[in-house]
Structure formats: C-alpha cells, structure tokens
C-alpha positions as CSV (number, residue, x, y, z in Angstrom):
1,M,21.9,2.7,14.0
2,H,25.4,4.2,13.7
3,D,27.2,6.6,15.9
4,E,29.1,9.6,14.7
5,S,32.3,7.7,13.7
6,G,30.3,5.3,11.4
7,K,30.8,2.3,13.7
8,A,27.7,0.3,14.6
9,A,26.4,0.9,17.9
10,P,26.7,-1.8,20.6
11,G,23.2,-3.6,20.8
12,S,21.8,-1.9,17.8
13,P,19.8,-3.9,15.1
14,A,22.1,-2.3,12.5
15,E,25.1,-3.9,14.1
16,P,26.5,-6.6,11.5
17,R,26.6,-10.2,12.5
18,A,30.2,-10.9,13.7
19,S,32.0,-13.8,12.0
20,T,33.6,-16.4,14.1
21,G,36.8,-16.4,12.7
22,Q,39.8,-16.3,14.9
23,N,42.5,-13.4,14.4
24,S,46.2,-13.7,15.1
25,V,49.4,-11.7,14.9
26,H,52.7,-13.2,14.1
27,L,55.8,-11.4,15.6
28,N,58.8,-12.6,13.5
29,G,58.2,-16.1,14.2
30,H,56.3,-16.0,17.3
31,S,52.4,-16.3,17.0
32,V,50.9,-13.7,19.3
33,A,47.3,-13.7,20.2
34,Q,45.3,-10.3,20.2
35,N,45.6,-9.9,23.9
36,G,49.5,-9.5,23.5
37,H,50.5,-12.9,25.1
38,T,52.8,-15.1,23.3
39,A,51.7,-18.4,21.8
40,T,53.7,-21.2,20.3
41,A,56.8,-20.2,18.6
42,T,57.1,-21.3,15.0
43,P,60.0,-20.4,12.7
44,A,59.2,-17.9,9.9
45,P,61.1,-17.8,6.5
46,Q,63.3,-14.6,6.4
47,L,62.9,-14.0,2.6
48,E,59.3,-14.8,2.1
49,S,57.7,-12.5,-0.4
50,R,53.9,-12.2,0.0
51,P,51.7,-10.3,-2.6
52,P,49.7,-7.7,-0.7
53,S,46.1,-8.7,-0.2
54,P,43.8,-6.9,-2.4
55,A,41.7,-4.4,-0.8
56,P,38.1,-5.2,-0.2
57,T,35.9,-3.8,-2.7
58,P,33.2,-1.6,-1.2
59,T,29.6,-2.6,-1.8
60,Q,28.4,-0.5,-4.9
61,I,25.7,1.7,-3.9
62,I,23.3,2.1,-6.8
63,P,21.8,5.7,-6.9
64,R,18.3,5.9,-5.8
65,E,15.8,8.4,-7.1
66,Q,14.3,11.0,-4.7
67,W,11.1,12.9,-4.9
68,G,11.5,16.3,-6.6
69,G,10.3,18.0,-3.5
70,K,8.1,17.3,-0.5
71,Y,4.9,18.4,-2.1
72,E,5.4,15.6,-4.5
73,F,5.5,12.9,-1.8
74,L,2.6,14.4,-0.1
75,L,0.5,14.6,-3.1
76,S,1.3,11.1,-4.2
77,C,0.4,9.6,-0.8
78,I,-2.8,11.7,-0.7
79,G,-3.8,10.6,-4.3
80,Y,-2.8,7.1,-3.3
81,C,-5.1,7.1,0.0
82,V,-8.0,9.3,-1.5
83,G,-9.4,6.8,-3.9
84,L,-12.9,5.5,-5.1
85,G,-13.7,4.1,-1.6
86,N,-13.6,7.4,-0.4
87,V,-16.5,8.5,-2.7
88,W,-18.5,5.3,-3.0
89,R,-18.1,3.5,0.2
90,F,-17.8,5.9,3.1
91,P,-20.9,7.9,2.6
92,Y,-22.9,4.8,2.3
93,L,-21.4,3.2,5.5
94,C,-22.2,6.5,7.3
95,Y,-25.7,6.5,6.5
96,R,-26.1,2.7,6.9
97,N,-24.3,2.7,10.5
98,G,-26.1,5.5,12.3
99,G,-25.5,8.7,10.3
100,G,-23.2,11.1,12.2
101,V,-22.8,8.7,15.1
102,F,-20.7,6.4,12.7
103,L,-18.0,9.2,13.0
104,I,-17.2,8.1,16.6
105,P,-16.0,4.6,16.1
106,Y,-14.6,6.0,12.6
107,F,-12.2,8.3,14.5
108,I,-11.4,6.0,17.4
109,M,-10.3,3.5,14.7
110,L,-8.3,6.1,12.9
111,F,-6.3,7.0,16.1
112,F,-5.6,3.5,17.3
113,T,-5.3,1.6,14.1
114,G,-4.8,3.7,11.0
115,V,-2.5,6.5,12.0
116,P,0.1,4.1,14.0
117,L,0.1,1.6,11.2
118,F,0.6,4.3,8.5
119,L,3.3,5.8,10.5
120,M,4.9,2.3,10.8
121,E,4.9,1.7,7.0
122,L,6.3,5.2,6.1
123,S,9.0,4.9,8.8
124,L,10.1,1.5,7.6
125,G,10.4,2.4,4.1
126,Q,12.2,5.9,4.7
127,Y,14.7,4.5,7.2
128,G,15.5,1.4,5.1
129,A,15.2,3.3,1.7
130,A,14.1,0.0,0.2
131,G,10.8,-1.5,-1.2
132,P,8.5,-4.1,0.6
133,I,10.8,-7.0,0.0
134,T,14.3,-5.7,0.6
135,V,13.3,-3.6,3.7
136,W,12.9,-7.0,5.6
137,K,16.7,-7.1,5.8
138,C,16.0,-5.6,9.2
139,C,14.4,-9.0,10.2
140,P,14.9,-11.7,7.6
141,L,12.5,-14.1,9.2
142,L,9.7,-11.7,8.2
143,K,10.6,-11.4,4.3
144,G,7.4,-13.3,3.6
145,I,5.5,-10.0,4.6
146,G,7.2,-8.3,1.7
147,I,6.2,-11.1,-0.8
148,G,2.7,-11.2,0.6
149,M,2.2,-7.4,-0.1
150,L,3.5,-8.1,-3.6
151,C,0.9,-10.7,-4.1
152,V,-2.0,-8.4,-2.7
153,S,-0.7,-5.5,-4.9
154,T,-0.8,-7.7,-7.9
155,L,-4.4,-8.8,-7.3
156,V,-5.4,-5.1,-6.5
157,C,-3.9,-3.9,-9.8
158,L,-5.5,-6.6,-11.8
159,Y,-9.0,-5.5,-10.9
160,Y,-8.4,-1.9,-10.2
161,N,-7.7,-0.9,-13.6
162,V,-10.9,-2.6,-14.7
163,I,-12.8,0.3,-12.7
164,I,-10.8,2.7,-14.7
165,A,-11.9,0.9,-18.0
166,W,-15.4,1.3,-17.0
167,T,-15.0,5.0,-16.1
168,F,-13.2,5.5,-19.8
169,Y,-16.3,4.0,-21.2
170,Y,-18.8,6.3,-19.3
171,L,-16.5,9.2,-19.9
172,G,-16.7,8.6,-23.6
173,S,-20.5,8.0,-23.4
174,S,-20.7,11.3,-21.6
175,F,-20.1,13.2,-24.7
176,Q,-23.2,12.4,-26.2
177,S,-26.1,14.4,-25.9
178,P,-28.5,13.4,-24.4
179,L,-26.7,10.9,-22.2
180,P,-27.3,7.3,-23.2
181,W,-28.7,6.3,-19.9
182,S,-31.0,9.3,-19.5
183,C,-34.8,9.2,-20.1
184,D,-34.2,12.0,-23.0
185,A,-32.3,9.2,-25.0
186,I,-34.7,8.2,-27.8
187,A,-33.7,4.2,-26.9
188,N,-35.0,4.9,-23.3
189,A,-38.3,6.5,-24.5
190,G,-40.3,3.5,-24.1
191,L,-38.8,2.6,-20.6
192,C,-39.5,5.9,-19.1
193,G,-42.9,6.7,-20.5
194,N,-45.4,7.4,-17.9
195,G,-42.8,6.6,-15.1
196,T,-42.8,2.8,-16.1
197,T,-39.5,0.9,-16.5
198,G,-38.2,-2.4,-18.0
199,N,-38.6,-5.6,-16.1
200,S,-35.8,-7.9,-15.1
201,S,-35.9,-11.6,-15.0
202,T,-36.9,-11.3,-11.3
203,G,-39.7,-9.1,-11.9
204,K,-37.9,-6.1,-10.5
205,L,-38.4,-2.8,-12.2
206,L,-35.2,-1.5,-13.9
207,S,-34.3,2.1,-14.7
208,P,-32.3,3.0,-17.9
209,T,-29.2,3.5,-15.9
210,E,-29.4,-0.1,-14.8
211,I,-30.1,-1.3,-18.0
212,F,-27.3,0.6,-19.6
213,W,-24.9,-0.7,-16.8
214,N,-25.8,-4.4,-17.1
215,E,-26.5,-4.9,-20.7
216,R,-24.4,-2.1,-22.6
217,V,-21.4,-2.0,-20.2
218,L,-21.0,-5.2,-18.4
219,G,-22.9,-7.6,-20.7
220,V,-23.8,-9.6,-17.5
221,V,-27.1,-10.6,-18.8
222,H,-25.5,-13.1,-21.3
223,S,-23.6,-15.0,-18.6
224,E,-24.8,-17.6,-16.3
225,G,-22.3,-17.1,-13.6
226,L,-18.7,-17.7,-12.5
227,H,-18.4,-20.8,-14.7
228,N,-19.7,-19.0,-17.8
229,P,-17.6,-15.9,-18.3
230,G,-18.4,-15.5,-22.1
231,P,-16.5,-13.7,-24.7
232,V,-14.4,-10.8,-24.2
233,R,-16.3,-7.3,-24.7
234,W,-13.9,-5.6,-27.1
235,P,-15.0,-2.0,-26.3
236,L,-14.2,-2.7,-22.6
237,A,-10.9,-4.3,-23.8
238,L,-9.9,-1.3,-25.6
239,C,-10.7,1.0,-22.7
240,L,-8.5,-1.3,-20.5
241,L,-5.7,-1.2,-23.0
242,A,-6.0,2.6,-22.8
243,A,-6.0,2.6,-19.2
244,W,-2.8,0.5,-18.9
245,I,-1.1,2.7,-21.5
246,V,-1.7,5.7,-19.6
247,I,-0.5,4.1,-16.4
248,F,2.8,3.0,-18.4
249,L,3.5,6.4,-19.7
250,C,2.9,8.2,-16.4
251,M,5.4,5.8,-14.6
252,L,7.9,5.4,-17.3
253,K,10.4,7.7,-15.6
254,G,9.4,6.4,-12.1
255,I,8.9,9.0,-9.6
256,R,10.2,11.8,-11.7
257,S,7.2,11.3,-14.1
258,S,4.6,10.1,-11.6
259,G,5.8,12.7,-9.1
260,K,4.8,15.5,-11.6
261,V,1.5,14.0,-12.8
262,V,0.0,13.8,-9.2
263,Y,0.0,17.8,-9.3
264,V,-3.1,17.4,-11.5
265,T,-4.6,13.9,-10.5
266,A,-4.3,14.6,-6.8
267,T,-5.8,18.1,-6.8
268,F,-8.6,17.9,-9.5
269,P,-10.9,15.6,-7.5
270,Y,-11.1,18.3,-4.9
271,F,-12.0,20.9,-7.5
272,V,-14.9,18.6,-8.7
273,L,-16.1,17.7,-5.2
274,V,-16.5,21.4,-4.1
275,V,-18.2,22.2,-7.6
276,L,-20.6,19.2,-6.8
277,V,-21.3,20.3,-3.3
278,I,-22.1,23.9,-4.4
279,R,-24.2,22.6,-7.1
280,G,-25.9,20.0,-4.7
281,A,-26.7,22.7,-2.2
282,T,-28.7,24.5,-4.6
283,L,-31.0,21.8,-5.5
284,E,-34.6,21.1,-4.2
285,G,-34.4,18.2,-1.9
286,S,-30.7,18.3,-1.1
287,L,-31.3,19.0,2.6
288,Q,-33.5,15.7,2.8
289,G,-30.1,13.9,1.4
290,I,-27.9,15.4,3.8
291,A,-30.2,14.9,6.8
292,F,-30.3,11.2,5.8
293,Y,-26.6,11.3,5.6
294,L,-25.9,12.6,9.0
295,T,-28.9,11.9,11.3
296,P,-27.6,10.2,14.3
297,D,-28.7,6.7,15.6
298,W,-27.1,6.3,18.9
299,G,-28.5,2.6,19.4
300,R,-25.9,1.6,16.6
301,L,-23.0,2.2,18.6
302,A,-23.8,-1.2,20.5
303,N,-23.6,-3.0,17.1
304,A,-20.3,-4.9,16.4
305,Q,-20.8,-4.4,12.6
306,V,-20.6,-0.7,13.0
307,W,-17.1,-1.0,14.6
308,N,-15.9,-3.5,12.0
309,D,-17.2,-1.3,9.2
310,A,-15.3,1.7,10.8
311,A,-12.1,-0.2,11.2
312,S,-12.2,-1.9,7.8
313,Q,-12.8,1.6,6.0
314,I,-10.0,3.2,7.9
315,F,-7.8,0.4,7.1
316,Y,-8.5,0.1,3.4
317,S,-8.9,3.8,2.5
318,L,-5.3,4.5,3.9
319,G,-3.8,1.8,1.7
320,I,-2.0,0.1,4.6
321,G,-0.3,-3.2,4.1
322,V,-0.1,-3.3,0.2
323,G,3.4,-1.9,0.0
324,G,2.7,1.3,-1.8
325,L,3.3,3.6,1.1
326,L,6.5,1.8,1.9
327,S,7.6,1.9,-1.6
328,M,7.0,5.7,-1.9
329,A,8.5,6.4,1.5
330,S,11.5,4.9,0.4
331,Y,12.4,7.7,-2.0
332,N,12.1,10.3,0.7
333,K,15.2,12.1,2.1
334,F,16.5,10.3,5.2
335,D,15.8,13.5,7.5
336,N,12.1,13.9,6.2
337,N,9.5,14.3,9.1
338,V,7.5,11.3,8.8
339,I,5.3,12.2,11.7
340,R,4.3,15.4,10.3
341,D,3.5,13.8,7.1
342,T,1.5,11.0,8.7
343,L,-0.8,13.5,10.4
344,I,-1.3,15.6,7.2
345,I,-2.2,12.7,5.0
346,T,-4.3,10.8,7.3
347,T,-6.3,13.8,8.2
348,G,-6.6,14.9,4.7
349,N,-7.7,11.4,3.8
350,C,-10.6,11.2,6.4
351,S,-11.8,14.8,5.8
352,T,-11.9,14.2,2.1
353,S,-14.3,10.9,2.9
354,F,-16.5,13.1,5.0
355,F,-16.7,15.9,2.6
356,A,-17.5,13.6,-0.3
357,G,-20.5,12.4,1.5
358,F,-22.2,15.9,1.1
359,A,-21.5,16.0,-2.6
360,I,-23.1,12.7,-3.0
361,F,-26.0,12.8,-0.8
362,S,-27.0,16.3,-1.7
363,I,-27.6,15.1,-5.3
364,L,-29.1,11.7,-4.3
365,G,-31.5,13.7,-2.2
366,H,-32.7,15.8,-5.0
367,M,-33.1,12.6,-7.2
368,A,-35.2,11.0,-4.3
369,W,-37.3,14.3,-4.3
370,K,-37.9,14.3,-7.9
371,K,-38.9,10.6,-7.9
372,G,-40.9,11.1,-4.9
373,V,-39.4,8.1,-2.9
374,P,-37.3,7.9,0.3
375,V,-33.4,8.5,-0.1
376,A,-32.8,5.0,1.0
377,E,-34.3,3.6,-2.0
378,V,-31.7,5.5,-4.4
379,A,-28.8,5.3,-2.0
380,D,-26.1,2.4,-3.1
381,T,-22.5,1.7,-2.6
382,G,-19.6,0.5,-4.7
383,P,-20.0,0.4,-8.5
384,G,-23.7,0.7,-8.0
385,L,-23.4,4.2,-6.8
386,A,-20.7,5.3,-9.2
387,F,-22.1,3.7,-12.3
388,V,-26.0,3.3,-11.7
389,A,-27.4,5.7,-9.0
390,Y,-25.2,8.8,-9.4
391,P,-25.2,9.0,-13.2
392,E,-29.0,8.6,-12.9
393,A,-28.8,11.7,-10.6
394,L,-26.6,13.7,-12.7
395,A,-29.0,12.9,-16.0
396,L,-31.6,15.0,-14.1
397,L,-29.6,18.0,-13.7
398,P,-29.6,20.8,-16.4
399,G,-26.3,20.6,-18.4
400,S,-26.2,17.0,-17.3
401,M,-23.5,16.3,-20.1
402,F,-21.1,18.7,-18.2
403,W,-21.7,17.2,-14.9
404,S,-21.3,13.7,-16.1
405,I,-17.9,14.5,-17.8
406,M,-16.7,16.3,-14.5
407,F,-17.9,13.3,-12.3
408,F,-16.2,10.5,-14.5
409,L,-12.9,12.7,-14.9
410,M,-12.9,12.8,-11.1
411,L,-13.4,9.0,-10.7
412,F,-10.6,8.6,-13.3
413,M,-8.2,10.8,-11.3
414,L,-9.1,9.1,-8.1
415,G,-8.6,5.6,-9.5
416,I,-5.2,6.4,-11.4
417,D,-3.5,7.8,-8.3
418,T,-4.3,4.8,-6.4
419,L,-3.2,2.6,-9.0
420,F,0.1,4.7,-9.1
421,G,0.7,3.6,-5.5
422,N,0.1,-0.1,-6.0
423,M,2.3,-0.3,-9.1
424,E,5.0,1.6,-7.5
425,G,5.0,-1.2,-4.7
426,I,5.4,-3.8,-7.4
427,T,8.0,-2.1,-9.4
428,T,10.3,-0.9,-6.4
429,A,10.2,-4.3,-4.9
430,V,11.5,-5.9,-8.3
431,L,14.0,-3.2,-9.0
432,D,15.3,-3.5,-5.3
433,E,15.7,-7.2,-5.8
434,F,17.4,-6.8,-9.3
435,P,19.2,-3.5,-8.9
436,H,20.9,-3.5,-12.3
437,L,17.7,-2.6,-13.9
438,R,17.9,0.7,-12.3
439,L,21.2,1.6,-14.3
440,N,19.6,0.9,-17.6
441,P,16.5,3.1,-18.4
442,L,15.8,0.8,-21.6
443,H,15.8,-2.3,-19.5
444,K,13.6,-0.7,-16.9
445,A,11.1,0.7,-19.4
446,M,11.0,-2.8,-21.1
447,F,10.2,-4.4,-17.5
448,L,7.5,-1.8,-17.0
449,G,6.0,-2.5,-20.4
450,A,6.1,-6.2,-19.8
451,L,4.4,-5.7,-16.4
452,C,1.7,-3.7,-17.7
453,F,1.0,-5.9,-20.8
454,C,0.8,-9.0,-18.6
455,F,-1.7,-7.2,-16.3
456,Y,-3.7,-6.5,-19.4
457,L,-3.8,-9.9,-20.5
458,M,-4.9,-11.3,-17.1
459,G,-7.5,-8.4,-17.0
460,L,-9.3,-9.6,-20.0
461,L,-11.0,-12.1,-17.9
462,L,-12.6,-9.4,-16.0
463,V,-14.2,-7.6,-19.2
464,T,-16.0,-10.7,-20.4
465,D,-19.7,-11.1,-20.1
466,G,-19.3,-12.6,-16.9
467,G,-16.3,-10.8,-15.9
468,I,-18.1,-8.8,-13.0
469,Y,-18.6,-12.0,-11.1
470,W,-14.8,-12.6,-11.2
471,F,-14.3,-9.1,-10.5
472,T,-16.5,-9.3,-7.2
473,L,-14.6,-12.5,-6.2
474,I,-11.2,-11.0,-6.5
475,D,-12.3,-7.7,-4.8
476,S,-13.9,-9.6,-1.9
477,F,-10.9,-11.8,-1.0
478,S,-7.9,-10.0,-2.3
479,T,-8.0,-7.5,0.5
480,S,-9.8,-9.5,3.1
481,F,-8.2,-11.7,5.9
482,G,-5.0,-12.0,4.1
483,L,-4.0,-8.4,4.2
484,I,-5.2,-8.1,7.9
485,I,-2.8,-11.0,8.7
486,I,0.1,-9.6,6.8
487,T,-0.4,-6.3,8.7
488,L,-0.9,-7.8,11.9
489,F,2.6,-9.5,11.6
490,M,4.3,-6.5,10.4
491,C,3.0,-4.7,13.6
492,I,4.2,-7.7,15.8
493,G,7.5,-8.1,13.7
494,I,8.5,-4.4,14.2
495,S,7.4,-4.3,17.9
496,F,8.9,-7.5,19.2
497,F,11.5,-8.8,16.7
498,Y,13.1,-5.6,15.7
499,G,12.4,-4.0,18.9
500,V,9.8,-1.1,19.3
501,N,12.3,1.1,21.3
502,Q,14.8,0.8,18.7
503,F,12.2,1.5,16.0
504,C,11.2,4.7,17.9
505,Q,14.8,5.6,18.1
506,D,15.2,5.4,14.3
507,I,12.4,7.6,13.7
508,L,14.0,10.2,16.1
509,D,17.3,9.9,14.2
510,M,15.3,10.5,10.9
511,I,14.1,13.7,12.4
512,S,17.2,15.6,12.7
513,H,15.3,18.7,14.2
514,C,12.8,16.9,16.2
515,P,10.4,19.3,18.0
516,P,9.6,18.4,21.4
517,W,6.2,17.2,20.8
518,C,7.6,14.4,18.4
519,G,9.2,12.6,21.4
520,K,5.9,12.7,23.2
521,V,3.8,11.6,20.4
522,L,6.0,8.7,19.8
523,L,5.2,7.4,23.3
524,Y,1.6,7.2,22.1
525,F,2.5,5.4,19.0
526,K,4.7,2.9,21.0
527,A,1.6,2.1,23.1
528,C,-0.4,1.6,20.0
529,W,2.2,-0.7,18.3
530,V,2.5,-2.9,21.3
531,F,-1.2,-3.2,22.8
532,C,-4.0,-1.4,20.9
533,T,-3.2,-2.0,17.2
534,P,-2.4,-5.7,17.5
535,F,-5.7,-6.2,19.6
536,L,-8.0,-4.1,17.2
537,L,-6.4,-5.9,14.1
538,L,-7.4,-9.5,15.9
539,F,-10.8,-8.1,16.2
540,I,-11.3,-7.3,12.8
541,L,-9.7,-10.6,11.6
542,T,-12.0,-12.5,14.0
543,Y,-15.0,-10.7,12.5
544,I,-14.2,-11.2,9.1
545,F,-13.8,-15.0,9.6
546,I,-17.2,-15.2,11.3
547,E,-18.9,-13.1,8.6
548,M,-17.1,-15.1,6.0
549,Y,-18.4,-18.4,7.4
550,N,-22.1,-17.2,8.1
551,T,-22.7,-15.4,5.0
552,S,-22.6,-16.2,1.3
553,L,-21.0,-14.3,-1.5
554,H,-23.3,-12.9,-4.0
555,Y,-23.5,-10.4,-6.8
556,G,-27.0,-9.0,-7.5
557,S,-29.4,-12.1,-7.3
558,Y,-26.4,-14.4,-8.2
559,V,-25.1,-16.4,-5.4
560,Y,-21.6,-17.8,-5.7
561,P,-21.2,-21.6,-5.7
562,R,-19.2,-23.3,-2.8
563,W,-16.2,-23.7,-5.0
564,G,-16.2,-20.1,-6.0
565,K,-16.1,-19.1,-2.4
566,A,-13.5,-21.7,-1.8
567,L,-11.4,-20.4,-4.5
568,G,-11.6,-16.8,-3.1
569,V,-10.5,-18.1,0.1
570,C,-7.3,-19.7,-1.7
571,I,-6.6,-16.4,-3.1
572,G,-6.5,-14.7,0.4
573,A,-4.6,-17.6,2.0
574,T,-1.9,-17.3,-0.8
575,C,-1.0,-13.9,0.1
576,C,-0.6,-14.6,3.9
577,L,0.8,-18.0,3.6
578,Q,3.9,-16.3,2.0
579,I,4.9,-15.3,5.7
580,L,5.3,-19.0,6.9
581,I,7.0,-20.1,3.7
582,W,9.6,-17.4,3.7
583,A,10.1,-17.8,7.6
584,I,10.9,-21.4,7.0
585,V,13.4,-20.7,4.3
586,A,15.0,-18.0,6.4
587,I,15.4,-20.4,9.6
588,S,16.7,-23.2,7.2
589,K,19.4,-21.1,5.9
590,E,20.9,-20.4,9.3
591,T,23.0,-23.0,11.5
592,G,22.6,-24.2,14.9
593,T,19.8,-25.4,17.1
594,L,16.2,-24.3,16.4
595,K,16.4,-21.6,18.9
596,E,19.7,-20.4,17.7
597,R,18.5,-20.2,14.1
598,F,15.5,-18.3,15.3
599,Q,17.6,-15.8,16.9
600,K,19.9,-15.4,14.1
601,S,17.0,-15.0,11.6
602,I,15.5,-12.0,13.4
603,R,18.8,-10.1,13.4
604,P,19.5,-7.6,10.7
605,L,21.8,-8.4,7.9
606,N,25.0,-6.7,7.1
607,S,23.5,-5.0,4.3
608,W,20.6,-3.5,6.2
609,R,20.1,0.0,5.0
610,V,23.1,-0.2,2.6
611,N,21.2,1.3,-0.3
612,N,20.5,4.6,1.5
613,A,22.6,7.0,-0.7
614,N,21.4,9.8,1.6
615,I,23.3,8.7,4.4
616,A,26.2,7.4,2.6
617,A,26.6,10.9,1.0
618,G,25.7,12.8,4.0
619,A,28.1,11.0,6.6
620,Q,30.9,10.1,4.1
621,E,33.3,12.6,5.9
622,H,32.7,10.7,9.3
623,M,32.8,7.3,7.8
624,E,35.9,5.1,8.5
625,A,36.8,2.4,6.0
626,E,34.7,-0.6,5.8
627,R,35.8,-3.2,8.1
628,V,36.3,-6.7,6.9
629,E,35.3,-9.3,9.5
630,A,37.5,-12.2,8.4
631,P,40.7,-14.0,9.8
632,F,43.6,-12.0,9.2
633,T,47.5,-12.3,9.6
634,V,50.2,-9.6,10.1
635,T,53.8,-10.2,10.1
636,L,55.9,-7.9,12.2
637,T,59.7,-7.4,12.1
638,D,62.3,-7.7,14.9
639,M,62.1,-4.0,15.6
640,D,58.3,-4.2,15.8
641,F,58.9,-7.0,18.3
642,T,61.7,-5.4,20.3
643,A,59.7,-2.2,20.7
644,M,56.5,-3.9,22.0
645,A,58.6,-6.0,24.5
646,W,60.4,-2.7,25.7
647,E,56.9,-1.0,26.0
648,Q,55.4,-3.9,28.1
649,G,58.5,-4.0,30.3
650,S,58.4,-0.2,30.9
651,Q,54.6,-0.5,31.7
652,A,55.3,-3.3,34.3
C-alpha cells in the first residue's frame, strides 16, 4: 500500500525490503553520522574532483493492455465460467442428488466457498496487475501456486479442445439430412426396425447414436485399452487442428481480439437455451422430465456424497484455481469494483446451470415418453449426454437438422469461451515472466502460434482409437486433488502470510468510491477466508482421497489398470508439488537462520505491483523520485559545516 506522497506506508506488505547498508555524511574532513554527531576526523583532499554519480534508471514499466470496457471483462468471465459443465453436469447431479433438494447444499457451498474464492482470485489479479506467477511477488514463498496453476491450465487446454473437436465433427454431420445418427438414416434402418437395436460385446442393446459415437467418432471399439491407443483418427485430427486455428486467430491480439469475440460467444448460448426451453415446453412428456429434474428427496441431505457433489460443481464451474480469472482480472483498471463483478458473475453462472436443466430435461422427458421408458434410463452426464442422449432426443423432433446445428453451435461457443480463459492464464503468465514479448507483436504472435501447435501435437494422442481412455484419465486427475490443494494454499497464503486485513484494505483501496455495503460485505468474506473456506476445502479434499482409494476408474465397461490410475495420481501430484518445490527455492535464496529465511520469503518484493501502469499513470503527479536504498556519501563545504554548527549552537 502507498500513502498519498507515494511512500510505502509503515507495516504495509508493499513496503520494500530495506537494505542493511550504513549511510554517512562527510563534513569537510569530518565523518558525521546521520544523527548529526561527529565521528572520527579524517583529512579530506581539497582539490578532489569526483564525477557525478549517475542517476538511477527507473524501472521500465511496460504498457499493459486493458479491457476495452467493463462489459468485455464481465462477458469474458461469464463465458469462461459458463462452460460445458453447466449444461451436461449440473442437471445430472441435480436429479441424482435429490432433485430440488440439491439446490440447498449447492447454494451453501456457493456462498461459503465459491464466491469468496472467486473474489480472492479476481482481487489478487486486479491489485497486482500480473499473471498467475508474477503476482506472487506479494509472497515469494508461494510462487509455486502460480506454477501449479500453469500446470493445471496446460492439462485442461490439452483435453478441453478435444471436446471442441468432437463438437466440430457433430456440427459438420448435422448438415446431413437425415441426421446420420437418427433412425431415418438408411444405414440405421436395420438397427431401428421393429424397435430392435444392435448388440454390443457385452450383450447390451445399443442405439444408433451410441454406435455413431463409439464407432464413427471415437473408434473406441478398435482399441483394447489405455496401453493400445491405436492410430490417429484423421477426421478428428483435422477437427482438432481447426479448433486450435480458431483459438489462435481469436487470441492473436490478446484481449483486444478475444474481448470482442465474447460479445458473440458468451451471449449466443443463452439465446439457444431460451429457444430450447420454449421448444421443450411444447413437447409431450416434457413435464415428466421437469418433474424428474426437480422432485425433492429430503433424505438425500444426510448423504455426504451430495455435499461433495455440490462443492465440486461450484468449484469447477467457476473455474477457480486455474489462473484464468486471475489473468483476466489483471487487465482491469485499478479502481474496478471487483465485489460487484464477483456477485454478478457468480450469480449469472449458477442461474445458467439451473436454467439449463429445463432445456435438457424437457427434451429428455419427451424422448422417454416417446420410447415408453422412465426418464432415468435416458438421462446421462458428461459426453454421454452431449453426444449420445441429447442428439438422440433432437433426432426425434421435427426439423431435427436445425435443432442439432443450434445445439452443437451452443456447445462450441460454451467450450471456446472456457478455453479462452485457460489459454489467457498460460499466455499472461509467460508474457509477464518475459515482458519483452509484449513489445514485439510478431514475437508474441509466434509464441502463441508455437503454443497452439504444441498443444495440437500433444492432443493427437487423445484423437486415436483409444484416445477416449487417455481423455478420461487426464480429465479425472488434472482437476482433482491437485487443484483443491493449490486453491487451499492460495486461501491460506493470502489470509495468514500476506494478511487478511491487508488484503481487505487492498480491495477497499481499489474501490475508490466504495459504497457503505462493500465494507460490511468484506467482513463476511474475511470470515470465510480465515475459517469457512479452508475447512470446506479440506472436507472436499478428504472426500476425494477416500473416493479415489475406494473406487476404481473406468470408462464404460473398461476398468483402468493399476498403473493407469497411478499415472493419473502422478499427474495430479505434479501440479500441487510445485508449491513445495518453489517454496524450497524461495527459502534457499534468502540468508540467515531458517526462521529468518521464512520471514523474508513471505515479505513482498520491491517490485510488487510495479507493472501496474494504471497506478503509475494516475499517481504520477504525487509520486516522489524513486529512493535508492544503498550506501551513499555526501561531501559538504566549510560553509555548510559552519552553518550546521551555528544552528546546533543556537538550538542549545
């Protein structure tokens, strides 16, 4: 923190570390300490000619981009948070965990875990004006949190764009009439005749949509498991390449380009959801699906699984701990109201999840009615809902081609917005560590292109015949216990190392015209950061470890071998172990005893928040020249010495 004169306030974390050099003043041959008392007398040469000391060069502040307007930031965050999980995971969790009763633990977890952590990440990024790694200059001991976020973002980007590639494949197939997974297609005439379907190797009856998904899209029937991925499926590889090209073009100019794209990508899914809800409400059997979605089962509240599902859904749908939120907030103006933005974004995200359930279950209810089966038999989650159950339901509607195009366009927009945020976390972290890349647009474009190409090459493993097995493995462990540990240490580090009171004061300083309610709301957030949120994160972490130990990982009927599960644990551990590794590095760089090293490593660096060009520009008139904390010598003439002696005598 800084006072109005630009000096570091005493006791503030922003106060630079003082050097230990001793400063003295030479008074024409007398060495005088800073308290004015005379020390040992030493002769001084009268004709000494000293070249003037060069003025210290101020730290160069590289201009940082800013959002074109507050709506760009809000839409980018909403698009980042409102992803595929809101459509294909929340409705399933809701009906599985007691229908409408699930909303009780869901909103409790939102208020005590989701919103406080969301505000913490936004505030940290906006105040520090830095990415996930550089922002930890506020507490160098915890730099590993930023490295861990970078690892998680890398894993998420690796598999998330594969989902967009699948969406591209289905979107292209949706322009065929009839739809290739519908019973009207000639190839499926034998499967759908008289209500019979093909048989799988397990004897289970398969629908045309399941055959299209497993054989035409994934090719998983040609793979034996994790050890046998098989050849690359080139139609999917081309879709994956197209997806990365879209990401590259949209992010080529940073937030100046992606900030404009979100006006379409963040709003179009809402239009499609509204259209699907209206269409679903007119279908026979839709009320049966809605009742299945919301019918309360109060006994489920006593089940710990329900509370864990609520917490994990809040955690993952808001995108906390991956670095995307922190990076996007770093491009805000310093005086942006983060509390207001937090409430708007989190409310919009959770409302979208609840609303999407009506679009999903109204149409699934119609499919169950048409088939004459319970809704539970057609309900699914994850890719099974997006690429099997829902396409099958859309194929039953009049004008199925139009509805299929709209649905997969919506999935594409949802996925690409989330990927924007994850990629922004990676690029911002690297550009902050190598700021010269920001000054050269060509070098920045080459870095982004190389990054996207590397992701494409690594993603080819996930579009092989057995790619879905690797996809499930990375998806299950990349955002599992490792991400929870990273977020737990972020919460503890800010609350106890940086100081929760100082952090709250930083937020108030950012909100220049703070309404009275902001200060009162911060008391609630302070209690959450210190007590409630760490406790709930520990609960989630404990449950994840218990579940991981007791249950096996599987995809369909395939059970992962022990070495496969161990590999997944290593993936998650790699992310969170960065905290320990970089903490050891930070302590080893300091001097003194172990306690002194620890205390030094949790103090902010001199350069904390130095890249905040907003503050530098706004407070330039009030800032004094930069102080250089180093030993210095001043040589005074006889006149100066006589004047000082006379002054001291008159005071006596």
